[in-house]
DOPA-584050 format. One line per 5 residues: for each residue x, y, z of C-alpha. Coordinates in steps of 0.25 Angstrom, whole numbers, m for minus. Layout:
N
X:Y:Z | ...
END
This chain:
386
9:148:78 | 8:136:68 | 20:130:74 | 16:132:89 | 2:126:88
6:112:84 | 17:112:95 | 7:116:105 | m2:104:101 | 9:94:102
13:99:116 | m2:98:121 | m3:84:115 | 10:79:122 | 6:85:135
m7:78:134 | 0:65:132 | m6:63:118 | 4:65:108 | 1:68:93
1:56:84 | 12:55:75 | 10:53:60 | 15:40:54 | 20:41:39
17:28:33 | 22:25:19 | 13:20:8 | 15:7:2 | 9:5:m12
3:m8:m15 | m3:m15:m28 | m16:m21:m26 | m20:m35:m30 | m33:m35:m37
m42:m46:m32 | m49:m53:m44 | m64:m57:m42 | m67:m72:m39 | m75:m79:m50
m85:m83:m40 | m89:m74:m28 | m103:m79:m25 | m106:m84:m11 | m110:m98:m8
m124:m102:m4 | m121:m101:11 | m117:m87:9 | m130:m82:3 | m135:m68:9
m145:m69:20 | m157:m60:23 | m154:m46:27 | m167:m39:29 | m179:m45:22
m173:m54:11 | m160:m60:6 | m151:m50:m1 | m143:m53:m14 | m128:m54:m14
m121:m45:m24 | m110:m52:m31 | m98:m45:m38 | m100:m42:m52 | m93:m51:m62
m88:m40:m71 | m74:m34:m68 | m74:m23:m59 | m73:m9:m66 | m61:0:m65
m62:8:m52 | m67:22:m56 | m60:35:m52 | m65:40:m38 | m72:53:m37
m61:59:m29 | m49:55:m38 | m49:70:m43 | m44:74:m30 | m29:73:m25
m28:59:m18 | m18:57:m7 | m7:47:m9 | 0:48:4 | m5:46:18
1:48:32 | m3:39:43 | m5:44:57 | m9:35:69 | m17:40:82
m17:32:95 | m30:29:102 | m32:24:116 | m26:11:118 | m36:m1:117
m45:7:108 | m45:m2:97 | m50:8:87 | m58:1:76 | m64:12:67
m62:26:64 | m70:38:58 | m65:53:56 | m73:62:65 | m80:75:60
m70:84:68 | m58:78:62 | m55:67:73 | m57:52:72 | m67:43:78
m63:29:81 | m69:17:88 | m62:12:100 | m67:m2:100 | m60:m8:112
m64:4:121 | m79:5:117 | m77:19:112 | m77:29:101 | m63:36:100
m60:50:94 | m46:54:89 | m42:68:88 | m33:68:76 | m27:82:80
m22:77:93 | m23:62:93 | m31:63:106 | m43:52:107 | m55:51:115
m65:39:117 | m80:39:118 | m85:27:125 | m97:21:118 | m103:12:129
m101:0:136 | m98:m12:127 | m95:m3:115 | m86:m9:104 | m86:2:93
m82:m3:79 | m85:7:68 | m86:22:69 | m90:32:58 | m93:47:57
m108:50:55 | m115:61:47 | m117:67:61 | m102:68:64 | m104:58:75
m96:45:77 | m105:32:74 | m100:19:79 | m103:5:77 | m102:m2:90
m101:m17:91 | m101:m17:106 | m113:m9:108 | m120:m15:95 | m124:m1:92
m121:11:83 | m115:22:92 | m115:37:89 | m105:47:96 | m107:62:95
m94:69:93 | m99:81:100 | m101:75:114 | m97:60:112 | m111:56:115
m113:41:112 | m126:36:105 | m129:21:104 | m138:15:93 | m139:0:96
m142:m10:86 | m155:m18:86 | m156:m30:96 | m157:m39:84 | m143:m35:80
m135:m37:93 | m120:m40:92 | m119:m34:78 | m104:m31:79 | m106:m18:73
m95:m13:63 | m96:m1:55 | m105:10:50 | m108:20:39 | m118:31:37
m126:32:24 | m130:44:17 | m143:45:25 | m135:46:38 | m139:31:42
m128:23:48 | m126:9:43 | m118:m1:51 | m113:m16:51 | m111:m27:61
m102:m38:59 | m112:m48:65 | m120:m47:53 | m127:m34:54 | m129:m21:47
m138:m9:50 | m141:6:51 | m144:17:60 | m151:30:56 | m146:40:66
m159:48:64 | m167:36:69 | m157:30:79 | m161:16:77 | m151:5:72
m156:m5:62 | m148:m18:58 | m149:m30:49 | m143:m44:48 | m132:m43:36
m133:m53:25 | m123:m65:27 | m122:m61:42 | m109:m57:49 | m99:m47:43
m104:m33:41 | m93:m24:44 | m89:m12:35 | m100:m3:29 | m100:9:19
m109:18:12 | m107:22:m3 | m109:36:m9 | m123:32:m14 | m127:27:m1
m125:12:m2 | m121:5:10 | m111:m7:10 | m105:m16:21 | m94:m26:22
m96:m40:28 | m83:m45:34 | m88:m59:38 | m97:m59:26 | m86:m55:16
m95:m46:8 | m101:m32:7 | m116:m28:7 | m124:m17:2 | m135:m11:12
m148:m6:5 | m151:6:15 | m165:6:10 | m168:m9:13 | m157:m11:23
m153:m24:16 | m139:m28:13 | m134:m35:0 | m121:m43:0 | m110:m40:m10
m99:m50:m12 | m85:m46:m14 | m77:m54:m24 | m67:m60:m14 | m74:m71:m5
m72:m69:10 | m65:m56:8 | m70:m51:22 | m76:m37:17 | m73:m29:30
m76:m14:27 | m82:m6:15 | m81:8:10 | m87:15:m1 | m79:25:m11
m85:37:m17 | m90:29:m29 | m98:19:m20 | m88:7:m22 | m87:m1:m10
m73:m4:m4 | m71:m16:4 | m60:m21:14 | m59:m36:12 | m53:m40:25
m51:m55:23 | m46:m53:8 | m37:m41:11 | m43:m34:0 | m51:m21:m4
m63:m23:m12 | m72:m13:m20 | m86:m16:m23 | m92:m7:m34 | m108:m7:m33
m109:0:m47 | m106:m13:m54 | m105:m23:m42 | m90:m26:m44 | m79:m28:m35
m64:m26:m35 | m54:m31:m24 | m40:m28:m21 | m30:m35:m11 | m23:m26:m1
m8:m26:m2 | m1:m35:8 | 10:m28:16 | 18:m41:18 | 17:m56:15
12:m58:29 | 2:m48:30 | m11:m50:22 | m20:m38:20 | m33:m37:28
m42:m25:23 | m50:m20:35 | m55:m6:33 | m58:1:20 | m60:16:18
m62:24:5 | m56:38:6 | m61:51:0 | m52:48:m13 | m59:34:m14
m46:28:m10 | m48:15:m2 | m41:13:12 | m40:0:19 | m34:m5:32
m26:m18:31 | m25:m26:43 | m15:m36:38 | m5:m25:32 | m7:m15:44
m10:m4:34 | m19:6:28 | m21:3:13 | m26:13:3 | m31:8:m11
m33:17:m23 | m45:11:m32 | m39:19:m44 | m25:13:m44 | m29:0:m36
m17:2:m28 | m15:1:m13 | m6:10:m3 | m3:4:10 | m1:12:23
6:4:34 | 0:7:48 | 10:12:58 | 5:3:69 | 6:m12:69
m7:m19:69 | m15:m7:67 | m28:m14:62 | m35:m2:56 | m50:m6:56
m57:6:50 | m53:17:40 | m60:30:38 | m56:43:34 | m58:57:29
m52:66:18 | m37:63:18 | m37:54:30 | m39:39:32 | m41:34:47
m40:21:53 | m42:14:66 | m30:6:71 | m37:m4:80 | m24:m12:82
m16:0:86 | m25:9:94 | m23:20:84 | m30:28:73 | m23:30:60
m25:40:49 | m19:40:35 | m18:55:30 | m17:59:16 | m4:67:13
m7:72:m1
END
């Protein structure tokens, strides 16, 4: 019976015109990192002074002058940590341009079909997909799983936060205030109190308490740029400013944001993710680096991503920290997923099967790292093999 059941599934899939995706085994390329020294002067010029956020100008936190401490051992390092991963791609409808992904509560995968104004759902077992239209003018960017197991979307086209109920595909829209039109919404995160925080690249950050149902938003210090966002285990909220080349910490009590300067100027901080110790990892798009900010002592470390060839400079787009505190990045320039071990300070490179895959977001669950291949109309997963 165990042999017959998989055969029957295969026959049914072929008959429906939707063959099962084939795993692609991709070899790992180990690479030595280049540690980026801190510059001697990282202070902004007078023209780049922070502007008013809520009621008064906010300070800028500069990097500590002391050498960064040794990276402490992650809390999960006592567990077996995978060293090999298998890549598998899943095709989504042509023209979807999947932007962000999020594992669903039922084992499937949510993705934003940005070019089609829809939220997509991938059945990992069968490879089948379905699209849920979000409304006229929709252009969804980010998607995350909420504490209610619903999909929550930042929709730049609708200029709204959108909730999709997985039980009936019902779409609920929470528009931004009229004072924040055209916010160019990017990504979101839920804090420990169930409040959703979000960014808008026009120069906006805000929040939505689902219990209240009303969106609040504020102008970001230094204007345009807010992009990725994360929450730490102790409840601190940080966002990355791509255009502003900095990160910022949001005070959830006052709703004010304080700029924190990375060591490398104009590095293009794109996305951020917290590890289990509250350290904030940053994908530095312009510099092709990964940075780590430690709030415990206001210190930074940065590492250059390995170059796959002399003609392909690394471009760090997404960043994600897995359950073992290993740091994953998507490299546009190298067309690869990159895994960084903070303990050994070494990179492993996983070449993507599809050319020009353009992975824009990484998210995962235990043993799996998922990405949206916007340039290939595919969803990819790296699964741990041991």
